[in-house]
N, C-alpha and C positions, 0 to 999 in steps of 0.2 A: 709457528710453535703451538698454537692452541690445538691444531689437529693432530700433531705429533704427541702432545701431552695426553690428549684424549684416547688416542690409540694405544699409547703406553699404559694408561689407566685401565683400559679394557683388557689388554693382555695380562697385566698384573692381577686383575680381578679373576680372570679365567685360569691362569696358570701360575700365579705367584706362590701358591702354597706347595708347589711340586719342588723336588730337588733340582737345582739349576741344571744338572746333567740330564734331567728327564723334561725339561721344558722344551717345546718345539721351537725351531728357528723362527725369529719374527722377521719376515721379509716385508720390507716397507717400500712401496712404489710412490715416488714423489714426483707429480707432474707439475711444472711452474713456468710462468711466463717471465721470470725474472723480476717481477715488480713488487713482490712481497717486501714489506718493511722489516721482517724479522729474519731474513734469510742469514744474516751474519751470525745470529744466535744459533740457528740450526746447523751452521758450518761446524760448530764445536761438537755437536752430536754426531756428525759424520766422521770426524776425526777420531771418535772413540768406538766406531763400530767394531763389532766383533764377529766370530764365526756364528755367534747365536743371535746377532742383530745385523741383518744385511739390508743394504739400501741400493735402490736403482733410482737415480735422479735423472728426470727427463726435462729438458728445457726447451720449450718451444718459442718461437717469435724471432726476432732479429733486432739489430741495433746495438747501441752502446750498453743499455742496461742488460740485454741478453748476454752480450760479450763478457761484461763484468761479472755476472752472475755465474756463467759457465766457468770462467777462469777461477773464481773463488771456489766453487765446488770441485773443480779438478784439483786445485791445491789441497783442499780437505781430504781428497781421495789419495793423493800422493802421501800426505802426512800419515794417513791411516795405514797405508801400505808399508811405509817405513816403520811404523810401530808394530807391525805383525811379524812375529819372529818365523813364520812360515813362509812368508812372502805370498800370501793369499790375499787377494782383493776382496774387501767386504763392502766396497762402495764402487758402483759403476755409474758413470756420468755420461750421458748422451745428449747430443744437441739435435734438434729438429729445426734447424734455422732454415733450412731450404725445402722443407716438406709442409705442405699445407692441407694435404688430403688426410682427414681425420681417420679414415679407414686404414691407410698405410701406417699412420702413427700408432693406432691401436694394434695392429698386427706385429709391428716391430716391438711394441711393449710387451705383449704376450710372449713373443720369442725371448726376450731379455729376462723375464722372470721365470721362465720354465726351465 
């Protein structure tokens, strides 16, 4: 959450004085190994994503913590989709549980956010 709050503060400082319709989309890429202590708090941020606040969450690693984090973020993405009246996904969750090559992960992430 500290990184998200810092990013949001920077965005608001740069664009907060503009009319909301004139503010650029805030695309946030989150890369996590599922070990963060505050991921449940961030889950509520994902549930409230909008067309103006879009998230790509990439989870690397494997094991029970990875799987639990993946399931939680996928549920947050499903809740967000259910709340969007246009059926547009504002949260994309991907797992890199079988990928260990950092170059492959980087290329996949670039593809996801472009």
